[in-house]
C-alpha positions as CSV (number, residue, x, y, z in Angstrom):
1,M,23.6,-30.6,-14.9
2,W,25.9,-28.6,-17.5
3,D,29.5,-29.4,-16.0
4,F,28.8,-32.8,-16.6
5,F,28.0,-31.8,-20.2
6,D,30.7,-29.5,-20.9
7,R,32.9,-31.8,-19.3
8,R,31.8,-34.6,-21.7
9,A,31.8,-32.4,-24.6
10,R,35.3,-31.7,-24.2
11,G,36.6,-34.8,-24.9
12,L,35.4,-34.5,-28.7
13,G,37.0,-33.9,-31.7
14,I,36.7,-31.8,-34.8
15,L,35.2,-35.5,-36.2
16,D,33.0,-36.3,-33.4
17,I,31.6,-32.8,-33.8
18,K,30.7,-32.5,-37.4
19,L,28.7,-35.6,-36.9
20,A,26.9,-35.0,-34.5
21,Q,26.2,-31.7,-36.9
22,A,25.4,-34.3,-40.1
23,A,22.9,-36.3,-37.6
24,A,20.7,-32.9,-36.7
25,I,20.6,-32.4,-39.6
26,F,19.6,-35.5,-41.7
27,F,17.3,-35.8,-38.1
28,A,15.9,-32.1,-39.4
29,L,15.3,-34.0,-43.3
30,A,13.0,-36.8,-42.0
31,I,10.9,-34.3,-39.9
32,V,10.7,-32.0,-43.6
33,K,9.7,-35.7,-45.0
34,L,7.4,-36.7,-42.7
35,V,5.8,-33.3,-42.3
36,P,6.1,-31.4,-45.8
37,Q,4.0,-28.1,-44.3
38,I,6.5,-27.2,-42.8
39,M,8.9,-26.1,-45.9
40,E,5.3,-24.5,-46.6
41,L,6.8,-21.1,-43.5
42,N,7.6,-18.2,-45.2
43,I,11.3,-17.4,-45.8
44,W,11.9,-15.2,-43.1
45,W,11.4,-17.5,-40.6
46,F,14.1,-20.2,-41.2
47,V,16.3,-16.8,-41.1
48,L,15.3,-15.4,-37.9
49,L,16.0,-18.6,-36.6
50,A,19.1,-19.4,-38.2
51,V,20.0,-15.6,-36.3
52,L,18.9,-16.1,-33.6
53,C,20.4,-20.3,-33.0
54,A,23.5,-17.7,-34.4
55,V,23.8,-15.2,-31.8
56,K,25.2,-17.4,-29.0
57,P,28.1,-19.1,-30.7
58,F,29.2,-16.2,-32.6
59,A,29.3,-13.7,-28.9
60,T,31.4,-17.1,-27.3
61,F,33.6,-17.2,-30.6
62,Y,34.8,-13.9,-30.5
63,S,33.9,-13.0,-26.6
64,R,37.2,-11.5,-24.8
65,K,36.6,-14.7,-22.6
66,A,38.1,-16.5,-25.1
67,D,41.0,-15.0,-26.3
68,S,42.4,-15.8,-22.2
69,P,44.4,-19.4,-22.5
């Protein structure tokens, strides 16, 4: 199943990827607007989630496997 998504994602350009990121941000803002109690969480929860979400992309980007053509 992941191979299917991987093949499809390889066809996306930088503009497509950035537009998908913007859509995700606006979706998150809509959720926060509907459920404002989310923003009452301590800032460190958001920092922790940001770090956890960034680990895999950073590891992939800086891995030795990414250096090979």
